Structure formats: structure tokens, C-alpha cells
N, C-alpha and C positions, 0 to 999 in steps of 0.2 A: 640816223640816230645813233646817240653815244649810249654807251653801255650803262651808265648812269642812269640816263633817261627810261632804258630798259627796265631797270629795277624799280621804278617808282611804282607806288601800289597802283595808282589808277592806270598805267602804261601795262604793267603785268596782268591785270584785269582783263585788259584789252588782248593781249596777246594768248591769255588764256581760252578767251572766248573766242577767238581764230581758231585755235586748236581743237575747241570742243565742238565749233561748228565749221563743219568741212564746207557747206554751202558759201558761206562767207568768203571763204579762202578761193572755191571755186569760180565764183563770180567775180571776184577781184574787187571785191569792196574796201575802201581804205580805212586804214584806223592812224590816228595820231596821237603823240605823247608829247604834252608841253608844247604843243605848235609844231613838231615835227610831224611830217607826212610821209608816211609809209606806202608804199604800191605794191599790192600783191599781184597785180596782174601782169608783171614783167618777166614772171617765170612759170610758164604753163607746166614745166615738167615737174617743178618742185610741188606743183598744186596735184597734178594728177599721181606722183608718188604717195602723197600724205594720204588721198582717196583710196588707192591700192593697199595700202597699210592699213589701212582702218578697215577695209573691206575684208582683208586677210582675218585682222584680228576678230573681228565679227563672225567669219565662218568658222574659226578656230574654236571660239567659245561655243558657238552651235554644235559643233562636231564631238566636243567631249561632253557636253551635256547630254547629247543624245547616243552616245557610245553604248555599245553594247556589251555587256561583259557577265559572263556564265562563269560558275565556279562548280566543279566536280570533285568530290572527295570520295576516296576509297578508305573505309574504316571498318572495323569488326562490329557485327552486329550488338546492338545493347549500348554501345560509346555514343558520347554526346560530342566527338570529335568534329569540327564542321570549318571546311574553310582553310585547313591546315593539314601537314603530315602527320599519320600516326603511326608510332612504334609500339609493337606487342611482344611479348615473351611467350614462346610455345616449345614444345618439345616434339622429337618424331614420334608419329604416332597419334599426335593430337589431331581432331577434327576442328576444323576453324569454318564460321561462317562469317562473310562480309557483305557489305552492302555499298551499294553507289548512292550518293546522294549530290543532287543537283539543287543549288541554288541560284534561281532565275534573276536574281539582283533585280527585283521589281518589273520584271519585263515579262509579256506573256509569251509563252512558247508554244510553237506549234509542232516541234518535234525535236528529236534528236538521234544521234547515231554515235556509238563509241567502241572500244574496245579495252582489251586489257593484256599485258604483256607481264610473265614473270619467269622466273629462273625457272627453265625447262628440268626435267627428272629430278624435280625437288619435290614437287605436288602431284598428286592422283587423286582418282574418284571423284570429278568435277562433277557440280549439277549446278546450272545457271537458272534462273528464272526470272521474267520481268515481273515488275509490279502492275498491278491493275489501277491504270491512272487515266478511268475517261475525262473528257473525249477521247483521249489519245487510244489507238490501238497498236499492239506490237506487229512489227514488219518481219514476221518469220522467228523461227527458234535461234537461239545464240548458239556459235558453234565453238567448241572447244578444241584444239589441238594441244594436246600435252606434252607431244613430241619436240614442237616448235615453240611452246610457251606462250600461246597466243589464246584469248578468248575475242571474238569477233562478234558483229551484228548484234549489239546491245541496243537496241532502236524500238522507237515507237515513233508514230504520226499522226496527226490530227486532221481530218480529210475537211471537215464542215467548220471547226473551230478549234482555238488554242486553250491550253491550259493556263489558269489563273496564276498570277506572279507568287512566288512561294518557294519553299523547301520541300525537295520530294526525294523519298527514296524509290528509285526508279529500277530497280533490279537487286538481287543479291544472287551468291554463288556460296556453295558449300563445296569443301575439298579436305583431303588428308595430307597431313605434312609427312613426307616420308623423309627426307633429311633436310639438315639445314646448313648450309656450306658457311665458312667463317665469316663473310660477309653477310650475312643474313639473307634474306630472300624479298625482292623486291617486286612489290605489287603496282604497277606503273599503269593508270588509264591513258589511253593513246586515242588520237583521232587521225586515219589515214585519210588519201586523198578522196576515199569516197564516203568520209565520214564527216558530219557537222551538225551543228544545231540550226533549226529551223525557226524564223520568226515570221508571222505573218506572210508564209509563202517564199520568203526569202534565206537563200542559206548562208550561215554563218561559219566559215570552214575554222575559226579560231584563230586566224593568223593574219587577217587584213585589218588595216586601220579602223577605229571604229566599233570593231566587233572581235573581243580577245574571249578565250576560254582558258582558264587556268586549271591546271590539272593538279591534285593533291595525293600523291601516293602515299602507299601504306607498306610498312618495313616487318617482317617477321625474323626475330633473332631469338638464339637458343641462349638459355639462362646458364651463367657462366659455371663451370665445373668445379667444385671446391672439394679437394679430397679430404678426407675424414677418417680420425682413427679411433678404435675400440678405446674405452677406458683403459682397458690394460697396457694400452700402446703410450697412452699419455701418461700412465704414472711410472713405466719404465722410463720414459723421455725425461720427466722431471727427477725421477734418482740419479738416472746418469749425470743429469746436468750439476746436481747439488753434490755427487760423490767427485765429480770431476773439480768443482769448485773449491771442496773443502781440501783436495789432495793439492792444488794450488797454493791454498794458504796454508799447507803443512810447514813442519819444522825444514829448514835446510833450503828454504827456497829464498833464502837472501832477502827477507820481508822484515821489517820493523814489527815490533810488538804490535803497538798501535794499529797498524796498517790491518795486521791478522786479526785482531780483537773488531776493529771495525767492520771489516771485511765479512767475517763471520755473524755479526749482528745484523749486518746488510740482509745475508743470505737468509736467516731466521724469520726475521721480517717479511721478505720476500715468500717465504714457505707458508706465512699464514695468510696471506693474499688468496690464493686458491682456495682454501679451506672457507672464508669468509664468503667468499663468490658462490663457492657449492651451496652452504647453508642457507643464502638469501632465496632461491627459488624453491627450497623445501620449506621455507616460512612462508612464503607468497603461496606455495600451492595449497598448504596448510590452511592459510586464511581463504583462498578461494573456495576450498572443499567445503569450510563453512559457512560461507558467504550464502549460497543457493538454500541452504538449512535455515538462514534465518530472514531470507526474505523470498519464497518460493512464489513463483507466478502461476497462475491457472493455465491449464492444458485442458482443453475441453474437446469431446468430441464432436462432430458436425452435426449430429443428432440429438446432442444432449439439450435439455430444456434451459439449464442454467444459462445458456447465450442470450435468451429472452429475458428469464428472470433476475439475472445478475448484470449483463452487459447491454442489454437494451436492445439487441440486434438480431435478426433472423435471416439465414441464407438463403438467397434466391437461386442463385446458379454459378455454377465454374464451367466456363464453354470456350471450347476453342474459337478463334477468331482470325482474321486477317490471314485466309490460307495457312491456318495453323501456325502462324508465325507470333500468335501471342494467345495467351489464356484472360479470359475476360471474366473476373470476379464481381459478382453483383451480391448485395446485402442490403437489408431495409432496415431503417431505424424505428424502433417501436416506443423507445423511450429515450429521450433526448437527453437528459441527466445521466443516465447509466452510460450511452454509447458516448458521452463525453471524453472519455478516456482514450477512446481509439481514432480521434480526430486532432489535426494540429498539424504545424509544419515538422515538429520532432518525431511523428510516426512515420517510420520507413520501413514498411512490411516488406517481406520477401517471402518466397514459395519454395517449398522442399518437395519435389518427385519422389515418393516411396519407391517406384518400380525402377527407377534409373540412379536415385541419389543424387541427381543434379539440384543445383539452388538457382533459382531463377529470380531475377531481380525485375525491381519496375522501371523501364525505360524512361530516359530523361531528354527528349528532345530540346534543343536550344531554345527554341522559340515559344516551346509550349510549358516546358517544365515538367516535374513528374507526372507520369499519366495515371493520377488517381483523383477523385474528387474529394477524399478525405483531408485536403488541406484547409477546407472550409469549414464551417459548424455545421453540427449536425441539424436535421429537421426532421420533424416528426412523419412517419407514413412515406419518407423521400427514400429512393434506391439510389445507393451510392455504388461507385465502381472501382475496381483498380484493377490495371493490365500489367501482366507479367510478360516479358520477353521469353520467347520459347525459341532460341538458334536452333536451326537443324531441324525444328519440330520432333524434337525428342519426346514432349509431352504428349499423349497420345488420348483418345477417348478410352473411358474405362480406368485408365489409372487413378489412384488413390493419393492425393495430395494435401500437404500440411500449409496453412498460412499462417506466418508469425508477425504479429503487429506488434511485438516488443512487451505491451502489458499483459498482452493474450496471447496464446497459441491455439488455432483452431485444427485440428487432425481428421483425417479418414474423408476429406471432400472427394468427391467422385467427379471425374473431369466428363463433361457431355460432349 
């Protein structure tokens, strides 16, 4: 068959059919184009090679589609980082709370076991806790070796069933930052020879084809040290600079009159800039001082009847939840119209613990959004909730806390 005959539409369709139908090739059926007869039974090797290529392609597609891939993220508690590395800024002496998040990528998981490596002699006072993830059960307690810079046995397993696909916080760790080296502190999730993910009873060590585990680390760096000068030191430096400049522009320096005149004018203009910049914050501060007086917002005690009369809500409870990792604030709507000002996506409440001075925010899981029900519209007699993250469990039973909705601050709420 000639090349031009092969390019003919009818012949090209026939050849394409041969490629798409391996059985035709295998059994040696003949196709003709413009009267040209082509026999496929003459070369058995080509036909078998074609079959092997197609079988390999089909197996590859199946393997890719059924590949098991897990993502483990190490991040600070309260962060929404998922499946990417996180960089945080801390200072020596800070207490840090981190969590380990597993994204099962749509696969039912029957267990997991992994560890953490960090810079030794940089962190101390470690406490590690596995999350409650029924039907999985912890395989003993995690082991911390501060001298070697490792945490091992962050593990749970399901004996009768697995954990549904999803994103889970599988454990937390609290520690104190002692020192921060120039390169920062690396918190690297690790999987040793005896550690793996478990899928339906089969182990996934994270390094075999079709079963991968991606580990996203967290790094702690120190804020840059910026030397500061006292106001007197700044004035002395400015005075020295201008004195030197005027001396350089003085008589006997072999400078033309125009150069001296323009130079001194420029210096005077530069001298006005610091005074104008200094005056701007003062004016802004004066404006900020009068602004709250012009538009004050209500601050009501938790027992005040005005919460119901003017804002249409009544407090139900403020409880510790999730092994003291959250504060669960509940309130009931008694008047939809009055409570409407506390609802909507622009309302971003936060909590202040009077006993510790800590500010606690609403956690924002990637697939759930802010953990509060006030994003929707208020409904009469319905109880709504707001969860506040409690890293390190600093807020305890008996503490007095304030909840700031923005338009309204509620003070003196007792934690139960």
C-alpha cells in the first residue's frame, strides 16, 4: 500500500479501527484501501507487542486512578494551613501548640503511625496527646526524646472498621521554645521503617508506587532584631547631620553661591519632613480619641436584661469542649429583628479570657469554614453556637471571659 493510499479518509478510518480494535489485529483480519489488500497475520510479533502496550497502558491508568495518597500537615493550633508547609514567628520563652492533620484524600483509613523530628536543645516541656477518633484506638502513648529531638508513636488503629474519608486532627503537641537558632526550628513529620498508614488492613509505608504519603513540615523562626533609638538619640543624630551639612556648605569650601543656596534650601525642606510626619500621628491619635466618643458601642454584662430587651438574645452557656481544646458558647435568639445585627458573614467574634489576658479566635477548618452558626440568619427560639479555639487549654472552668461580636461586647461570662 502506498503512502497516499494510507492517507485517504476511508483507509485512515480503517487503520484507526485496527488500532482501536486489538482483536482485529490479533486474529489477522485484513483491511483494504482502494483495492490494496493488507495482511496483518504475517507479523505475529507486532500484534503481540501491540497487545502488551495496550495492556500496560490500561494497567497504568488503573494504577493511577487507584493510587492511595495521604497528606500529613504539621501546623499551629488555630491555623487553617492544609497540605502545605507553615512558617510561624515566635520568641524564646513562648509556649506553642501544634497539631497533626491527616488528609485521607477520599480513602477510608484504618490506622496510622508516624513521628516528629525537631531541633534538639531548642524545645522543652513537651506534652503530646492523641485525638479521639472512633472507631480508631490509640496504640499506647507517644514517646518524647527531647535530647534526640524526636517524638514517636503518634498512632491509632481500627480493629473492626476504619475512619471515614476526610480531614482529621489526629494529635496535638505543646512545648516551650527555649532558643531559636539562625536557621529556625524545623518540625518535620517522619515515617520510620515501622511506621505507616493502614488501608483496609494493608500497610502503606509511604514510599511504594500507588501509595504515597506527603509530609508538610512547620518551621519556627524568630522575629528580626531591630535596634531602636531613644527620641533624644534621634534628635542628636538629626542635629549632627544638619550641623555637618551646613558646615560643608559654609564659606571657604570652594562652592558656588547657587550651590550653597540650593543646598541649604534642600536641607530646610528635609528638616520639615520629620516634623510633618510627627504631627500626622498626633492628629490621627486625636481623631481616634474622639471617634469612640462619637460612636460608642454597647458593653453589657452577661446578666444584663438589656441583652434580651435590646439585642434579642439570652446566654445559654459557655462550656469547655473537645478535651478542653475549645470553648463552646451557646446563646438563644428570642427576637429575630433585634438579634439580626449579630449575624452575617461580617460578624467575626473573638473571646478575651480575663484571667490570662489571652485572646481566643474562632477556628476556620478549610472544608468547614468558621466554626460558628451565626453566618446564617437568626431564627426565633433556636440556640446558636460559636466555637473558640483554646490552644494549650489556658481557659479553664471558673474563668471569666468576654465575647466581642463587634457591634456588641458581652462581659463576665463564666466558663463551665
